[in-house]
LOZAMAR-774948 format. One record per residue (C-alpha): residue number from 1; x, y, z. Coordinates in steps of 0.5 Angstrom, whole numbers, plus 500, padded with zeros to 3 digits. Example, Ala and Ser with C-alpha at 12.3 -4.5 7.8 and 13.67 -1.06 7.14 Angstrom:
1,525,491,516
2,527,498,514
//
This chain:
1,806,243,267
2,800,248,270
3,795,250,266
4,791,256,266
5,783,256,266
6,781,258,259
7,778,264,261
8,784,267,264
9,788,266,257
10,788,273,255
11,786,272,247
12,780,268,249
13,778,273,255
14,778,279,251
15,774,275,246
16,769,273,251
17,769,280,254
18,767,283,247
19,760,282,247
20,759,285,254
21,763,291,252
22,757,295,250
23,753,293,257
24,759,295,261
25,759,302,257
26,752,303,259
27,753,301,266
28,758,306,266
29,754,311,262
30,748,310,267
31,753,311,273
32,756,318,270
33,749,320,269
34,747,319,276
35,754,323,278
36,752,329,273
37,745,329,276
38,748,329,283
39,752,335,282
40,746,339,278
41,741,337,283
42,741,344,287
43,740,347,280
44,735,342,277
45,729,347,278
46,731,352,273
47,730,346,268
48,722,347,267
49,724,355,266
50,729,353,261
51,725,348,257
52,719,353,257
53,723,359,254
54,726,354,249
55,719,352,247
56,717,359,246
57,723,361,242
58,722,355,238
59,715,356,237
60,716,363,235
61,722,361,230
62,718,356,227
63,712,360,226
64,716,365,223
65,719,360,218
66,712,357,216
67,710,364,215
68,715,363,209
69,709,359,205
70,704,365,205
71,710,370,203
72,712,366,197
73,704,365,195
74,703,372,196
75,709,374,191
76,707,368,186
77,700,370,186
78,698,363,188
79,694,365,194
80,689,360,194
81,691,353,193
82,685,348,194
83,689,343,198
84,691,346,204
85,689,343,210
86,690,342,218
87,696,347,220
88,697,350,213
89,689,351,212
90,689,355,219
91,695,359,217
92,692,360,210
93,685,362,213
94,689,367,218
95,693,370,212
96,687,371,207
97,683,375,212
98,688,381,210
99,687,385,204
100,691,382,198
101,694,389,197
102,697,389,204
103,698,382,205
104,705,381,203
105,707,387,208
106,703,384,213
107,706,377,212
108,713,381,213
109,711,384,219
110,709,378,222
111,715,374,220
112,719,380,224
113,715,380,230
114,716,373,230
115,724,374,230
116,724,379,235
117,720,375,240
118,724,369,238
119,730,373,240
120,728,375,246
121,726,368,249
122,732,366,246
123,736,371,250
124,732,370,256
125,734,362,256
126,741,364,255
127,741,368,261
128,738,363,265
129,743,358,262
130,749,363,264
131,747,364,271
132,746,356,272
133,753,355,269
134,756,360,274
135,752,357,280
136,754,350,278
137,761,352,277
138,761,356,284
139,758,350,288
140,762,345,285
141,769,348,287
142,766,350,294
143,764,343,295
144,771,340,292
145,774,345,297
146,770,343,303
147,771,336,302
148,779,337,301
149,778,341,308
150,774,335,311
151,779,329,309
152,783,327,315
153,790,330,314
154,793,323,314
155,789,322,308
156,791,328,304
157,798,327,306
158,799,321,302
159,795,323,296
160,799,327,290
161,798,335,291
162,798,336,284
163,792,331,283
164,788,335,288
165,790,341,285
166,788,339,278
167,781,337,280
168,780,343,284
169,783,348,279
170,781,344,272
171,777,338,273
172,771,342,276
173,771,347,270
174,770,341,265
175,765,337,270
176,761,344,270
177,761,343,262
178,759,336,263
179,753,338,268
180,751,344,263
181,750,339,258
182,744,337,261
183,741,344,261
184,743,345,254
185,740,338,252
186,734,339,255
187,733,346,251
188,736,343,245
189,731,337,245
190,725,342,247
191,727,346,240
192,728,339,236
193,721,337,239
194,717,343,237
195,721,343,230
196,719,336,229
197,712,337,230
198,712,343,225
199,715,339,220
200,710,334,221
201,704,339,220
202,707,341,214
203,708,335,211
204,708,328,215
205,711,324,209
206,717,329,208
207,718,329,216
208,718,321,216
209,723,321,210
210,727,326,214
211,727,323,221
212,728,316,218
213,735,319,215
214,736,322,221
215,736,315,225
216,742,313,221
217,747,318,225
218,747,316,232
219,751,309,231
220,756,313,228
221,756,318,234
222,757,312,238
223,763,310,235
224,766,317,236
225,764,317,243
226,768,311,245
227,774,314,242
228,773,320,246
229,772,317,253
230,779,313,252
231,782,319,250
232,779,323,256
233,782,318,261
234,789,319,258
235,788,327,258
236,786,327,266
237,792,322,268
238,797,327,264
239,794,333,267
240,795,331,274
241,802,329,272
242,803,336,269
243,799,339,275
244,804,335,280
245,810,337,276
246,808,344,276
247,807,344,284
248,813,341,285
249,817,346,281
250,814,352,284
251,816,349,291
252,823,347,289
253,825,353,285
254,830,355,290
255,833,348,290
256,833,348,282
257,836,355,282
258,842,353,287
259,843,347,283
260,843,350,276
261,837,345,274
262,833,350,270
263,834,347,263
264,833,340,266
265,826,342,269
266,824,346,263
267,825,340,259
268,821,336,263
269,815,341,263
270,815,341,256
271,815,334,255
272,809,333,259
273,806,339,257
274,806,337,250
275,803,330,251
276,797,334,254
277,797,338,248
278,797,332,244
279,792,329,248
280,787,335,248
281,788,336,241
282,786,329,239
283,780,329,244
284,778,336,240
285,779,333,233
286,775,327,235
287,769,331,239
288,768,336,233
289,767,330,228
290,760,330,230
291,758,336,227
292,761,335,220
293,758,328,220
294,751,331,222
295,751,337,217
296,753,332,211
297,747,327,213
298,742,333,214
299,745,336,207
300,744,329,204
301,737,329,207
302,735,336,204
303,738,334,197
304,733,328,197
305,727,332,199
306,728,337,194
307,728,331,189
308,722,329,192
309,718,335,190
310,718,332,183
311,714,326,186
312,709,331,188
313,710,330,196
314,709,337,197
315,708,344,194
316,714,348,192
317,712,354,198
318,711,348,203
319,718,345,201
320,721,352,202
321,718,352,209
322,720,345,210
323,727,346,208
324,728,352,212
325,725,349,219
326,730,343,217
327,736,347,216
328,734,351,223
329,733,344,226
330,740,342,224
331,744,346,229
332,740,343,235
333,741,336,232
334,748,337,232
335,748,339,239
336,744,333,241
337,748,328,237
338,754,331,240
339,752,331,247
340,754,323,247
341,761,325,245
342,762,331,249
343,760,327,255
344,765,322,253
345,771,327,252
346,769,329,259
347,768,322,262
348,775,323,266
349,773,330,269
350,766,327,272
351,770,321,275
352,775,325,278
353,770,330,281
354,765,325,283
355,771,321,286
356,773,327,291
357,765,328,292
358,763,321,293
359,769,319,296
360,770,315,303
361,766,319,308
362,769,319,315
363,765,314,319
364,759,316,322
365,759,316,330
366,755,318,335
367,754,325,337
368,759,327,342
369,759,333,347
370,764,337,346
371,767,340,353
372,768,348,353
373,775,346,356
374,779,341,357
375,782,340,364
376,787,335,366
377,794,333,364
378,795,329,357
379,797,322,358
380,799,316,353
381,796,310,355
382,800,304,352
383,799,307,345
384,801,303,339
385,801,306,332
386,803,303,325
387,803,307,318
388,799,303,313
389,806,302,309
390,810,301,315
391,813,294,317
392,814,296,325
393,810,301,329
394,812,308,329
395,810,308,336
396,810,302,340
397,807,301,347
398,808,308,349
399,806,310,356
400,807,318,358
401,804,323,362
402,805,330,360
403,804,335,366
404,799,341,366
405,804,346,367
406,812,345,365
407,816,344,359
408,817,337,356
409,823,336,351
410,822,330,346
411,829,328,343
412,831,322,339
413,835,320,333
414,831,321,326
415,826,316,325
416,825,315,333
417,817,317,332
418,818,324,335
419,813,327,329
420,809,321,330
421,808,322,337
422,806,330,336
423,801,328,330
424,798,323,335
425,798,328,341
426,794,333,336
427,789,328,333
428,792,328,326
429,793,320,327
430,789,315,331
431,793,309,335
432,791,302,333
433,791,300,340
434,792,304,347
435,788,311,348
436,790,318,349
437,787,322,354
438,786,329,356
439,785,329,364
440,779,323,364
441,777,325,357
442,779,320,351
443,782,324,345
444,777,321,340
445,776,323,332
446,770,326,334
447,774,331,339
448,780,332,335
449,778,338,332
450,775,341,338
451,782,339,342
452,786,342,337
453,783,349,338
454,786,349,345
455,793,347,342
456,798,352,339
457,803,349,334
458,809,352,331
459,813,347,326
460,820,347,323
461,818,350,317
462,812,354,319
463,807,356,313
464,806,364,313
465,800,366,309
466,800,371,303
467,797,377,307
468,799,382,312
469,804,381,318
470,798,382,323
471,793,378,319
472,798,372,320
473,799,373,327
474,791,374,328
475,790,367,325
476,791,364,331
477,786,368,335
478,782,373,330
479,778,376,335
480,785,378,339
481,786,386,340
482,791,390,337
483,795,390,344
484,795,383,344
485,798,382,337
486,804,387,339
487,805,383,346
488,805,377,342
489,810,379,337
490,814,383,343
491,814,376,347
492,818,373,341
493,823,379,339
494,819,380,333
495,816,387,334
496,822,391,332
497,823,388,326
498,816,388,324
499,816,396,326
500,821,397,321
501,818,394,315
502,815,399,310
503,808,399,313
504,809,395,320
505,804,390,322
506,800,392,315
507,806,390,311
508,804,384,306
509,809,379,306
510,807,375,300
511,807,367,299
512,811,364,304
513,814,370,306
514,820,369,302
515,822,377,303
516,823,375,310
517,829,371,313
518,828,364,316
519,828,367,323
520,823,372,322
521,818,367,319
522,819,363,325
523,818,369,330
524,811,371,326
525,809,363,327
526,811,363,334
527,807,370,336
528,801,367,332
529,802,361,337
530,802,365,343
531,797,369,341
532,792,363,341
533,793,363,349
534,793,355,348
535,793,350,354
536,799,346,350
537,804,349,346
538,807,345,341
539,814,347,338
540,817,342,333
541,824,344,331
542,821,351,332
543,827,355,334
544,832,352,329
545,832,359,325
546,833,363,331
547,839,367,333
548,842,366,339
549,840,373,342
550,833,372,340
551,833,365,342
552,835,367,349
553,829,372,349
554,824,366,347
555,827,361,352
556,825,366,357
557,818,367,354
558,817,360,354
559,819,359,361
560,814,364,364
561,809,361,359
562,811,354,362
563,809,356,369
564,802,356,368
565,801,352,361
566,804,345,358
567,810,346,353
568,812,340,348
569,818,341,344
570,821,337,339
571,829,339,338
572,836,337,337
573,839,343,339
574,842,342,346
575,841,349,348
576,833,348,347
577,833,342,351
578,837,345,356
579,831,349,359
580,826,343,359
581,823,341,366
582,823,334,363
583,826,330,357
584,823,324,353
585,828,320,349
586,825,316,344
587,828,310,339
588,825,306,334
589,818,308,337
590,820,306,344
591,821,310,350
592,828,309,352
593,829,314,357
594,826,320,361
595,827,325,366
596,830,332,368
597,836,334,363
598,841,334,369
599,839,327,371
600,839,324,364
601,846,327,363
602,849,324,369
603,846,318,368
604,850,317,362
605,845,313,358
606,842,315,351
607,841,322,352
608,848,323,355
609,851,320,349
610,846,324,344
611,849,330,347
612,856,328,348
613,859,333,343
614,855,339,347
615,859,345,350
616,862,343,357
617,860,350,360
618,852,349,357
619,852,342,360
620,855,345,367
621,849,350,366
622,844,345,365
623,846,341,371
624,846,347,375
625,839,349,373
626,836,342,373
627,839,342,380
628,836,348,382
629,829,346,379
630,829,340,384
//
């Protein structure tokens, strides 16, 4: 019987790890602290300003509160206590300069002026904090959005969409709250230092007793923060699940309604939403316990100080001012003590945002000169590509030359590698072996984005933005003229239906243009691709939703376009494949056959078997067209 090392026995492993738990927590807190300061780095210049405003606000508030001492003395005819020294002596000497008859009014006026000054500096501090909060939230959202756009498409497509959506929409706000705590902590700390200094000036004995009692609070807060951190991780996971389910539901509404599964989806949503509610409630209840704990302990200190008056630690007027200062210090202490538990509650949000911002960066490559124009045909040279989770290559040892002008159709059964071939052509995937060249220029990751600017793409389910028809077509080439937009629309038989819309080309089509038919959406996408005037036009099942008359118009456009440019079509419809100059047949990632449609039909190979059920008259037309082209 095999025995496990003692350190691998669960109970013993936990016991051995327990003493090091605080160390791990400290290391993790330091990492989070670095992440927070990294997020706030661009805004740290505001810290000195906010600290100065906080100090000035606290000084004026503290001075106003200590003026209670001469106020009480003047009201009680005790204006000349013999033992007043230090700060109290200076304060008493200043007040004694005023005539006794107007002393009370003077002290009240000074208190009022101190309150006004404190309020002005406090307002300025809060205004700066508001500006900083807005800038941080904006910069975080923008940085996350920029990072999402810069992540390779292949990586993004492997991630749950709900996770990125939740990070962008929700966790950035919570991470902003966490960063904001840095500035709140600095201002609260500045205030606490000023008030603590004034307390020492009033009575160092009472101050030592108060501060000593306050030192009992942090250990209690530490216990609370650990619980909040665990809940924070669970809440983040549930929030991501909720965002993913919401995203899936909104994208699948048609299917949900078609199958009558509204109640089922509502039940699923309610279940996960209720779990999110419960977790955030627990986290809120845990976090807010710091306030009552701190308040109770501060009140206990106040009671103790009042009892100490009988021991002649301070005069009654000094005690009144001391208690007033301590009472005003209490919210700042609550804020400072609550920072740790608040950060613990925001721990998962900080981690989620940091993971995106500080995630694996694209490898740094030597600068590559980007050609203004890519000349020459596209060629695949012994290209092999395998997906990370795949056992067999999606594309294996593919060698293929695409002409600079002409129409090439790529066909094959599902899973043959057609979409992968297009991803490789567009630079969305990088082959593990072999290379792709445009003329004599290798298609590298550094050139992929520049190459895509010379390519027009239309997918089977094209994305139409929530904008006008004109804006959607212009997305292919924003600087195009009105005449060019209309020409592109006419080339795909879209101009007539667009002109019939309520506002023509200025009609807003809504999210995914659901108010348009599938064929109309495809025609807008085709017009967008043609307007780009690309060197290579890629169509991935892009004519499936077109009716026969529209398809014939577009086929004529394609044939005219292909006389000067390359067109690559992935299609299952024989009517689309029939107009091709060259056909590439894939099967299990291998190129099994290629040639003109007519020649492949006559050869009786995989292509002929694939389209054996096509209408005879269409097959005969294909043979004639193919013969004519040769």
